[in-house]
C-alpha positions, 0 to 999 in steps of 0.5 A: 408875489408872482409877476404877471406876464401879459400875452398879446394876443392870447389864443386858446385854440392852439395850446402853444402859449399855455405850453410855453408857460407851463413851468413858469409858475409860481414866479411868472403867471401867464395872463390873457390880454384884454381888449385895451390897445398896447398904448394903454400900457403907457399908464404909470399905474398899469405897470406894477400889476403887469410888469412884462408884456409878451408880444406874439404874431406881430403881423396879426397885431399890426396888419397892413393899414387901410386908413390913416387912422389905422396907420397911426395905431402902430405909432401910438403903440410904439410910443406906449411901449416906450413909456411902459418901459420907462415906468419899469415894464419889460417887453419880450417878443416871440418871432413866429414867422418870417413874413406876414401870413396875409401877405405871403411875402415881404412888404415894406410895411411889415419890415419897417414895423419889425425893424422898430419893434426889434429896436424897442423890445428888451428880449426877442425869442426865436425858435431856431438858429436860422431864425436867430440869424435872420433877425441879425442879418435882416434887422441888425438885431443885437445878438445879446437881445436874442434868446433861442428857445425851441418850439415845444412838442405837444407831449401830454397835451392831447392825451397822457404822455405815457399813452403816446409814448407806449403806442405801437407803430400802426399797422401798414396795410397801406402806408399812411401819409398825413398833412395837417393844418389850414390849407393856405398858400404858404404850405405849398400843398400843390406839391403834395397833390402833384406827387400823390397824383404821379404816384397813383398814376404809376400804380402805387397803393398808399393813403394821403390824408389832408386835414384842416380847414379849407378857405375858398381860395383852396377849394379848387386844390381840394377838388383836385386832391379828392379826385385821387383815389389815394387822397382824402381831404377833411376840410374842417377844424379837428376837435382837440379830442380827436387830434391824437387819433388823427396823428396816431393813425399815420406813418409819416408827415408831409411838410412840402413848404420851402418857406417854413420859418417855424412849424408847430405842426412838425412838432405836433407830428413828431410828438406822435412819432411821425417822421417829417418828409420835406425840403432840406431847408434850415427850418426843417433841419432845426426842427427834426432829429438828425436820425430823420434828416435823410428824409429831407430832400434838396429843396429845388429838386422837383422829384424830391417829395416823390422820392421820399414818399417812395422811400417810406413806402419801401421801408421795413416796419423795423426801419420805420419804427426806428424813425418813429422812436427818434421822433418820440425821443425828440418830443421828450427832449422838447417836452413843454415843461422842459422848454418852459424852463428855458423861457422862465430863465429868460423872464428871470433875466428881464426882472 
């Protein structure tokens, strides 16, 4: 009989969770959470059918409270999880980010919640070695409780794997740089805008595409980007049917954030053979193949992004094709089914 693993919260706009569980059947079955609060899992009759809880995106589950009633929700949740475990249930928690998305930095509320979760849960899943060390240094987590399972690539998700792996390097009439995802402050796209502006002023010919939803806070930056003849902004969510085309038209991916903790878009870009240009922080070094680490620049170098864009512009098709192949090989190595096998072994430990 399969063991149900309740993912809380569960999202279907991003295929991450479905990829992560792609090799877990028949022993483990991913099921979406219902609207019931986590404290409901304390009921003894709830546990036998749903014996593992998998927590994701804790900052969204427990946002900073605005009222006393909301503040008590987290306490009820913790009590509920302890009762759930006492009834035989087990809890695994995936760490997706270093800080709360809504806060943009560390707060006492966020840290205190994480500290308590780290003590309660049975296993903590991290994507990179630096995330593992962060949980040890920042929260005193027992290393035996941590499981390093990399973020999977998206190979085979948006189009057949064979089609992705056989696609040739796109023509380079203009070298095409891509940035993808919601335009929020943590992505530090001002660095990209500034680099593209300076390169345009020096007469370089290239294309930068910034693709993803733009919220009101990002509209001023969007207008500045659009004033550059070499930059285009597509400020809407891209349908799944168009994602492969968006990535396969580009030559390199720009990830200027200096605070990245885990980047799903980096794995998405490399799935389509795009080498990553970004600062040489551990999050990027642990999520890219070594053959492409020479495109990571010193994080505090104000000209690093420009220098790497210039380097890609000057690359021959042969050298860029080698980088592309390294990324495709990396995507195969971290294919969803392979990574899911690692999760299956961790779930087996719990049971």
